[in-house]
C-alpha positions in Angstrom: 34.9 -25.0 -23.8 33.3 -22.9 -21.4 35.4 -20.6 -19.1 34.6 -22.5 -15.9 35.9 -25.8 -17.5 38.8 -24.1 -18.7 39.7 -22.5 -15.3 39.0 -26.1 -14.0 41.4 -27.7 -16.2 44.2 -25.3 -15.6 43.9 -25.5 -11.8 44.1 -29.4 -12.0 47.4 -29.0 -14.2 48.5 -26.4 -11.8 48.1 -28.8 -8.7 49.6 -31.8 -10.7 52.6 -29.6 -11.6 53.1 -28.4 -8.0 53.1 -31.9 -7.0 55.5 -33.2 -9.6 57.8 -30.1 -9.6 60.3 -31.6 -6.9 60.6 -34.7 -9.1 61.0 -32.8 -12.0 63.7 -30.8 -10.7 65.6 -33.8 -9.7 65.2 -35.6 -13.1 66.3 -32.4 -14.6 69.5 -32.2 -12.5 70.4 -35.6 -13.1 69.9 -35.4 -16.7 71.9 -32.2 -16.9 74.8 -33.3 -14.6 75.2 -36.6 -16.5 75.7 -34.6 -19.9 77.9 -32.5 -18.2 80.0 -35.4 -16.6 80.0 -36.9 -20.1 81.3 -34.1 -22.0 83.0 -32.0 -19.4 84.7 -34.7 -17.1 82.8 -33.6 -14.2 82.8 -36.1 -11.2 79.8 -38.3 -10.4 76.8 -37.0 -8.6 77.4 -39.1 -5.5 80.7 -37.5 -5.1 79.5 -34.1 -5.6 76.5 -34.7 -3.4 78.5 -35.9 -0.4 77.5 -34.5 2.7 80.8 -32.8 3.2 80.4 -31.2 -0.1 76.4 -30.5 -0.2 75.4 -29.7 -3.8 71.6 -28.8 -2.7 72.3 -24.9 -3.1 73.6 -25.2 -6.4 70.6 -27.1 -7.6 68.4 -24.4 -6.3 70.4 -21.7 -7.7 70.4 -23.3 -11.2 67.2 -25.3 -11.5 64.5 -23.7 -9.3 64.4 -20.3 -11.1 64.3 -21.7 -14.4 61.3 -23.9 -13.3 59.8 -20.9 -11.5 60.1 -19.2 -14.7 58.7 -22.0 -16.9 55.6 -22.2 -14.4 55.1 -18.4 -14.7 54.8 -18.6 -18.6 52.6 -21.6 -18.3 50.3 -19.7 -15.9 50.1 -16.7 -18.2 49.4 -18.8 -21.1 46.7 -20.7 -19.0 45.3 -17.3 -18.2 45.0 -16.0 -21.6 43.8 -19.4 -22.7 40.9 -19.3 -20.0 39.8 -15.7 -21.0 40.0 -16.3 -24.8 36.0 -16.9 -24.8 35.8 -13.5 -23.3 38.0 -11.8 -25.9 36.1 -13.4 -28.6 32.8 -12.1 -27.2 34.2 -8.5 -27.5 34.2 -8.3 -31.1 30.4 -9.0 -31.4 29.7 -6.5 -28.7 31.9 -3.9 -30.4 29.4 -4.0 -33.6 26.6 -2.8 -31.3 25.5 0.7 -32.0 23.0 3.2 -33.0 23.3 2.3 -36.4 22.5 -1.4 -36.0 20.3 -1.6 -33.0 18.9 -4.7 -34.4 22.2 -6.9 -33.9 22.2 -9.6 -31.2 24.9 -11.9 -30.3 22.7 -15.0 -30.0 25.2 -17.1 -28.2 24.0 -20.8 -27.6 24.6 -22.9 -24.4 24.2 -22.7 -20.8 27.5 -21.6 -19.6 28.5 -18.2 -18.2 29.4 -16.5 -21.6 26.1 -17.6 -23.0 24.2 -16.1 -19.9 26.2 -12.7 -20.4 25.4 -12.8 -24.0 21.5 -13.2 -23.5 21.8 -10.6 -20.9 23.6 -8.1 -23.4 20.7 -9.0 -25.9 17.9 -8.3 -23.1 19.8 -5.1 -22.5 19.9 -4.2 -26.4 16.1 -5.0 -26.7 15.5 -2.5 -23.8 17.8 -0.1 -25.5 15.9 -0.3 -29.0 12.8 0.0 -27.4 13.7 3.2 -25.6 15.4 4.5 -28.9 12.3 3.7 -30.9 10.0 5.3 -28.3 12.1 8.4 -28.4 12.2 8.3 -32.2 8.4 8.0 -32.4 7.8 10.6 -29.8 9.9 13.2 -31.8 8.0 12.2 -35.1 4.6 12.7 -33.1 5.8 15.8 -31.7 6.5 17.2 -35.0 3.2 16.1 -36.5 1.6 17.7 -33.7 3.2 20.9 -34.0 3.1 20.9 -37.9 -0.7 20.5 -37.9 -1.8 23.7 -35.9 1.2 25.8 -37.9 -0.2 24.7 -41.1 -3.7 25.8 -40.0 -2.3 29.3 -38.8 -0.4 29.6 -42.2 -3.8 29.0 -43.8 -5.8 31.4 -41.9 -3.1 34.0 -42.3 -3.1 33.4 -46.1 -7.0 33.6 -46.4 -7.1 36.8 -44.4 -4.1 38.4 -46.8 -5.9 37.1 -50.1 -8.9 39.2 -49.7 -10.5 41.9 -47.7 -12.4 40.8 -44.7 -15.5 42.0 -43.1 -15.4 42.9 -39.2 -17.3 39.5 -38.6 -14.8 37.3 -40.7 -12.1 39.3 -39.1 -13.2 38.4 -35.7 -13.7 34.9 -36.6 -10.2 34.6 -38.0 -8.8 36.3 -35.2 -10.5 33.8 -32.8 -9.3 30.7 -34.8 -5.8 32.0 -34.7 -5.9 32.6 -31.0 -7.3 29.1 -30.3 -4.6 27.5 -32.6 -2.0 29.7 -30.8 -3.4 28.6 -27.3 -3.4 24.8 -28.3 0.4 25.4 -29.4 1.3 26.9 -26.1 -0.6 23.9 -24.2 1.3 21.5 -26.2 4.8 23.2 -25.7 4.0 23.3 -22.0 3.1 19.7 -21.9 6.4 18.9 -23.6 8.4 21.0 -21.1 6.6 19.4 -18.3 7.2 16.0 -19.4 10.7 16.5 -20.2 11.0 18.2 -16.5 9.6 15.3 -14.9 11.5 12.7 -16.7 14.6 14.2 -15.2 13.5 13.4 -11.7 12.6 15.5 -8.6 14.8 18.5 -7.9 13.9 18.3 -4.2 11.7 16.1 -2.1 9.8 17.1 1.0 6.7 15.8 2.7 3.3 16.8 1.2 -0.3 16.6 2.1 -1.8 14.6 -0.9 -5.5 15.4 0.5 -4.7 19.2 0.6 -3.3 19.0 -2.9 -6.3 17.1 -4.3 -8.7 19.5 -2.3 -7.1 22.7 -3.9 -7.1 21.1 -7.6 -10.9 20.2 -7.1 -11.5 23.8 -6.1 -9.7 25.3 -9.1 -11.6 23.0 -11.5 -15.0 23.8 -9.8 -16.0 26.0 -12.9 -15.1 23.5 -15.5 -17.1 20.8 -13.5 -20.3 23.0 -13.6 -19.9 23.8 -17.1 -19.6 20.0 -18.0 -22.5 19.3 -15.7 -20.6 16.5 -13.8 -21.3 15.5 -10.3 -18.0 15.2 -8.1 -17.6 12.9 -5.4 -14.4 13.1 -3.0 -13.4 11.1 -0.2 -10.1 12.6 1.1 -8.3 11.2 4.0 -5.1 12.6 5.4 -2.2 11.2 3.7 1.5 12.4 3.4 3.8 11.7 0.5 7.2 12.8 -0.3 7.6 15.0 -3.5 7.0 18.4 -5.2 4.0 20.1 -4.8 3.9 21.7 -8.2 4.3 18.4 -9.8 1.9 16.6 -7.6 -0.6 19.4 -8.5 0.1 19.0 -12.2 -0.6 15.0 -11.7 -3.7 15.5 -9.9 -4.9 18.2 -12.3 -4.3 16.3 -15.5 -6.3 13.3 -14.0 -9.0 15.4 -13.0 -9.1 17.3 -16.4 -9.1 14.1 -18.4 -11.9 12.7 -16.1 -13.9 16.0 -16.9 -13.1 16.1 -20.5 -14.1 12.6 -21.5 -17.2 12.6 -19.3 -20.6 12.6 -20.3 -23.2 15.3 -19.3 -24.8 14.3 -16.0 -21.9 11.9 -15.4 -19.7 11.7 -12.1 -16.3 12.2 -11.2 -15.0 10.3 -8.0 -11.9 11.3 -6.5 -10.5 9.4 -3.3 -7.2 9.8 -1.4 -6.6 7.0 0.8 -3.7 4.5 1.8 -3.0 2.3 -1.2 -3.6 3.2 -3.8 -2.7 6.9 -2.4 -5.0 8.4 -5.2 -8.0 6.9 -7.3 -9.8 9.1 -9.9 -12.6 7.4 -11.4 -15.1 9.1 -14.1 -18.2 7.8 -16.2 -18.2 8.3 -19.9 -17.4 6.4 -23.1 -16.6 2.8 -22.6 -12.8 2.4 -23.0 -11.7 -1.3 -24.3 -9.4 -3.0 -22.0 -6.6 -3.7 -24.5 -6.3 0.0 -25.5 -5.9 1.2 -21.7 -2.1 0.6 -21.7 -1.5 2.8 -24.9 -3.4 5.9 -23.3 -0.3 6.5 -21.2 2.0 6.8 -24.4 2.6 10.5 -25.5 0.1 11.6 -28.2 -1.9 8.5 -27.8 -5.8 9.0 -27.8 -8.6 6.6 -27.7 -9.9 8.5 -30.9 -6.9 8.6 -33.3 -8.0 11.3 -35.3 -5.6 14.0 -35.1 -7.4 16.8 -36.8 -9.8 17.0 -33.7 -8.0 19.6 -32.2 -10.4 19.8 -29.2 -9.0 16.6 -27.6 -5.7 18.0 -26.6 -2.4 16.8 -27.5 -2.6 13.5 -25.9 0.0 14.1 -23.1 -2.1 14.3 -20.0 -1.7 10.5 -19.0 2.0 10.5 -20.1 2.8 13.3 -17.9 1.0 11.8 -15.1 2.8 8.6 -15.6 6.2 10.5 -15.8 5.4 12.4 -12.6 4.3 9.4 -10.8 7.7 7.4 -11.8 9.5 10.6 -10.5 7.9 10.2 -7.2 8.9 6.5 -6.9 5.5 5.6 -7.6 3.2 3.5 -9.9 0.4 4.3 -12.1 -2.3 2.0 -13.5 -5.7 2.2 -15.1 -8.6 0.2 -16.0 -11.9 0.5 -17.5 -14.5 1.8 -15.3 -17.5 -0.3 -14.2 -20.3 2.2 -15.8 -17.9 3.4 -18.8 -14.9 5.8 -18.5 -11.7 5.0 -16.9 -10.3 4.4 -13.2 -6.8 5.5 -12.5 -4.9 4.3 -9.5 -1.9 6.1 -8.4 0.3 4.3 -5.8 3.0 6.7 -3.9 5.4 6.1 -1.1 4.7 7.0 2.4 6.8 9.1 4.4 8.3 7.4 7.2 
C-alpha cells in the first residue's frame, strides 16, 4: 500500500475514533462501574451520578487519561506503519556506492515511493556517467602522457647506445625538445581544464569584441603561415567573466580553426548578440554524428594517437568547460563547405 493510502486510512480511523471517543468513555465507565458494584458493593451509577453528588470529575480523572494514552500509542503505531515503506526503501539506498554503481532500485508502481525510486535511479545514472567519464579521462590522460615519455626514453637510449655525429645529435635534441614541448602543452591544458571546471574566481564585465580582436592579432603570424584568410565581424558585446579564461576560450577555437583548415581556406569570426561568438572554418568535412564527441577530452576526428602533431585533443573540451563556467552554452555543427562552425552563447551584462 502506498504511503498516501496509508496516511488516508490512518486519518479516517482517527476521525472515527474522535467521533466515537465520548461513547467509548461512557461505555468503559459503565462496564467498569458495573464490575466494581458487583464485586466491591458500590452503589448504583444513578445514585453516584445524582446531581447532588456529580461523578463527572471522577470519570475524567480516571478514564480520559487512559483513553488519551491509548490514542497516543495508536497514533505512534499508525505513523510508524505509514512510514514503513520509507524505511523499506532505506536498505536498497544503503547498497548504493562506488563499488556497485550499476545497482538500481527499480521499484514499480505510480505512487510517491516509486517516483522517488525512479528519481534515485536517474540520479545514479548521472553519477555513473560522471564517474565513468572521470575514469576514462584519467585513463586517456595516462595514455597521452605515457606515449611522449616512451618516445623520450627511446631517444635517450638511442643517444646513449652509440656515438652520434653532430647532425644526429642536433636531430635527437630537436626531437626531444618537440616531445617535451608537447608534454608541457598537455599538462598546461589539463591544468586549465581543471581550473575552469572549478568555476570562476571573479566575474567582471568584459568586452568580448576586444578580447577576440586581441586573440586574432596574436595569431596573425600563424594565420599567414597556414595561408588562411580571416574574415571578422566584431560588434560591441559585453559579457560577464574572467578575461584570461575568455582569451583562452577564443584562442582555442581560433587555433583549432587554423590547425584543421586547408591551404587557401578561410576563417570567419563573428561577435554579435546571440550567439555571442561564432567561429567557422573551412577544411575537412566533419560527419554530423562525430561533432558531439569532439568536445570530449582527448577526442580527435582522427583517432591515431601516434600523430603527435594534432595536439592532445583538449582544445574543444577546455572551450566547453570555460563556456559552462561563464554560464553559457557551446554548440557545433559541420560547416557548409567543410570544417566546423562553433557557436558560443554567453549571458549579457544587465
